[in-house]
N, C-alpha and C positions, 0 to 999 in steps of 0.2 A: 691616265687609261690603264687596267689589268689586263697585261701582256699574256699569254700563253706562251710556248712554246712553238705554238705552231701560225702565232699568230706577230712573233716578232719578226724585226723589220732583221735584229743581224742573224737568224737561220735564214731567211729570202735571201740575205747578200750572200752568204754560203752556197744556198743549196744552187743561187744563180752563176757561180762560182765555178758549183764544180760541174755544174751542165757545159756549162761551156768549156771548160779543162777538156773533158769528155767528146767532146767536139772537136777542139783543137788535134785533139792528140788523134780521134779515129781523118785526121787529112793531114798530119806527117810519115811521108815514104819510110824515114828513120823506124816507124812506130808498128810497121807492119809486119815484121817480125812477132810482137808481141800480138797484135791483134788476128791474128794466124792463129796463133795459140789459142788464145781466144777463145777462137769461132773452131777450134778441133773440143773444147771443154765441154761449151755451149753445145756442138751438136753429141757429145757423149750426154752431158744432163737430160737431152732432149728423149733421147731412147731411153735413157735410165726411165724417166717421168714418163712417157707416153704409152701407153698399156692396150691392150683391149678388157676392160672391164666387163666387157659382158651387157645385153641390149637391156640392164637399169639402169647402171653404169652411165651407160648410150643418151638414154633420155633424163638422166640427171641433170650430166655434162654439158648436153646440148642446150635445154628449158635455163639450168643458169645462168649459159651463156650468151643467152638472149637478149635485147634491149625489154622486154616484157618482163621479166625478173625485175625490174626497178619499180614499176610501175606502182605498188605498193609501197617503195618505200617514199614514194614519189608525195603518193596520199598523204602517208600517215606524218608529214613535217607538213605539210599546204593546212591539215587538220588543224596541227600542232601551235601551226603562225597563226588560222584564225578566231583562237583562242586570245592571240598577247593584243590584251589591249591598251598597254600602254603609251605605244606612238603610232599608229598606221604605218609614218616610216619606216621603221625596222622592220617587221616583213616582207614591204615590199624592194628594201636591202637587201633583206638574204633572198628573194625571189631573182632580184638583178644579177648579183654577184653569180648565184649558183651556175644560173644558165652563162652569164660569159665566163665563168671557170670552164663551163662543158663546153660550150664552145670554143674555147685560147686552143685546151687542151687536148681538142679532135682536131681542129685544124691544125693546129701544128705540127702533130701525129702525122695525121693524113696527108695533107699535100703541102707539108714543108721535108716532112724529113723522111720519111716513107720516096717519094720520088730523090729526092736527092741524095738518099743510101745507097739504092735500089740494091736493097740485101733482099734475096727470096723468101720466101717461107718457106719454111720446111718442107712441107705441102707440095713447092712450085721446083726445090733442089734433088734435081735425080739421083743426086749423089747418096740421099737419108730417105727420101718419101716412099721408096719400097718398101721398110722397115718399121715404118711408122702406123700406126691407126688412126683409123677415119670414118664420121659417123654420119652415116648416110648421100657419101660421094663427098660430102662439099670440105673445100678447100682452100679455098678464102682467094683474099685479091694475090696479085702479082708479089708484091712485096710486102714484110712485114716489119721493120724494124724503124719506130718504134708501136709496140702493141696501145693503137690507140686503148681499146676496152682498157686496159691499165691506168691509160693516162686521166681517160676521164671519169674509173672510179675512186684512185687514191687524189684525182684531182677535189671533186667531192668530199673524202674524206679529211680533208689538209682544210677547209674551209668551212667542212662542219667541225671539227674540234673543238675549235675554239670557243663555238658558240653554245655547245653540250649542256646538257647540268649535269649529269650524272655519268662515271668514268664507263660504266659496266656496257652503256650506249654506244660511246667508243669505240672499245673493244670487238662488239659486238659489227659495229658497222668495219673495226674493220676485219677481222674472222671472215667476214662481208664479201669484203671487197678482196681477199685474196682466193680464197673460192673462186668468183669471176674471173678472177685473170689467170687459175689452175685451167679452168675450163677448156680458156684458150691454149692450153700445151697440149690439156687430155682431146680434145678435138684436131691436134696435128696440125696446127695453124700459124703457130705462134715459138720460135725461141725462147728458154728460160731469161736470156741474154734481152731480147725481146721487148719484157714484162718487165726486166729488172727498169729499165732504160724509162718504161712508158711510164714506170711510177714514180721516179723521180723527179722525169717533168709531170708527171700529173702533180705531186706534192709541195713543186714552185712554183706551178702556178694555179695552185689552189693558195697557196701561203702568201703570194702577194696580190692574190685579188683581194684576200680576205684583210687583210693591212688596205688595201685601198678603199675598200668600203667602208670600213672605220674611221678613212682620213675626211673621203665622202661626206658621211652622215654627221660627225664634226662641220663639217664646214657647209652644212645646209640648216643645220638645227643653228648655228649659227652664237651659239648663246653658252659660254664657257662652264653655268651654273649648270648647262644639264650634261653637263662632259661625266658627271657624273651615273647619268643615264646609259653613257655608252659603258659603264661597265658591266651589267647589266644584259648586255648581250648576250655573257655567259650563263646565262640564267632564262633566258628570252625562248627558250624548245623544252616545255613535255615531252622532254629526250625517252620519257619509259613506252611512249606511244608508239617511237622508233622504234626502241630497242623489240617490243612485243612482236609489229610488222615486219621486223628484218626472220627475228626467229622464225615465228607460224610461216612467213612464207618460207623459207628454206625448211621445214620440217615436213609445208605439206608437197614441196615440189619434193623432195624426198620420197616418203609415202606415199603419193598419186602415181609419182613415175613410174615408182619398184612397183607397185601395184597394176599399174600398166603392162611392163611388159615382162609381167612375171607374177599371175596372180595366186591370192593367196593357199587357194588349195592345191597348187600344183605345187608351194614353194614346201604350205605348211606337211604333204605328203614326202615331199623326196627329203626333207629334213630326219620326216622319221623314220623313211626307208634307208638312211644313212645311219640314224643308233640304231639299228637291230644290223 
């Protein structure tokens, strides 16, 4: 089987070990001074990265942060799989694996880690919330470690990376995931540390599910001569469609939201007057 970086079992075990080590360290009393120092750095970074970009930026980042921003990407994926004629099992395993990745990443982050660590979101922390910028009064839930958005976005990235045909699409999907997670910082509801920990969780889950789906597919087919077909999983998605959809969606959100917040004639006249 042709294993890429994300689909490598060694990578999965390393990522799992890192997650477990971080979890243990965060529970050690001896690590309290280190944790307090990291918390201070995290808050400083939050203040530096969170800012008021004006109504245009507010609308843009709020839209990027919403779940609806992933709808075109999902539609492009389904459309790509619909043209995969070699085996109906492969699209089925893609869909099941993607759903499993999102479910596991989201539930581990929201149902276990957030209530376990009880770290207040920056929007709920009185030490810092007074100097942060928020959009339309949105503050999110009470706890924010780790970020579910980051876990979901990077989980999807890690799951799809081994099966995407074009490297350019992986880069675009990575940039898209970064935009999604930064939107949480811009909205003032997650620290950078929440984002990094969530991304690590997502990559671990996505990689593990990718390996599990490949193993399950091989077991289902139960014919060693068809293992070569597993290699073709890397060619299974017409990723050019996904890349085009992500770029088009991002540009649409950018221009639509900016035009709604600042109509073009007003923007142009202001720019002309500034030049004069």
